[in-house]
Residue, then its C-alpha position, 0 to 999 in steps of 0.5 A: m917504242e914509237k917509230l920516227l916515221e909513219k911510213d918506212i923509207v924504202g930502197t930498191i936497187g936493180s942491176q945498175k951498179y950502185l944506183c938506188t932509188i929511195s922512196w919516202r912518203n912524198g917522193q923519191l930520190i936517187m942515191d949513187e956512188p961517185e965515179i971514182n968508186g964505180g958509180k955514175d954520181l947521179g945522186p948523193d952517196p950514203y955518207s953524203a945523205l947522212l951528212a945532209s940529214l945532219a945539215g938539214c936538221t941543224l938548219a931547221t932547228l936553228r931557224m925555228y929557234i931564231d924565228r921564235k926569238g925574233w932575231d934578225i938572222p935571215e940566213i944560216n949556213v952549215a958545212v958538215n963532214a966526217e972523219q973516221e979512224s980505227d984504232g981497234e974500235l971504229e970512231t967517227i968524228f962529225s964536224r959542223h961549222i955554222t955561219f950566219s949572214n948577220e953578226i951575232t952576239v956572244e950570248q946568241k952564239e953560245r945559245l945557238l951552239l947549244i940549240a944546234n947540238k939539240c937537233p934531233v939528228s944530232k941526238i940520234l948520232k950522239g946516242k946509243i944506236v942499236m941496229k936490227t936487221q932481218l932477212 
């Protein structure tokens, strides 16, 4: 099986409650919890980071497709969120609302909806996920 990333994402937490430093190949970002949860809200919480990944992947995938088609759509916007309900088994529902700066045709809308659902992060979230954890 081939890894998605050449180098691992590495996270570190010290003694400050919830403040994490996440390192990737070219830099770092800080993750934290909102003040209501006991953090200081210095960076995105894990749910926000997950949803940001979906938003970023959706936007990049749509931009590549729109550019390849030569369509005049200078700006793409996406709003994402998630809901969870537990009726025995935990179910998570991701919602994604995509808008464009220009009017698009019905045919473009249908095609762009298909393309959005083919972004790599969408495929991961819709696929079977196996979690392997080591200590």
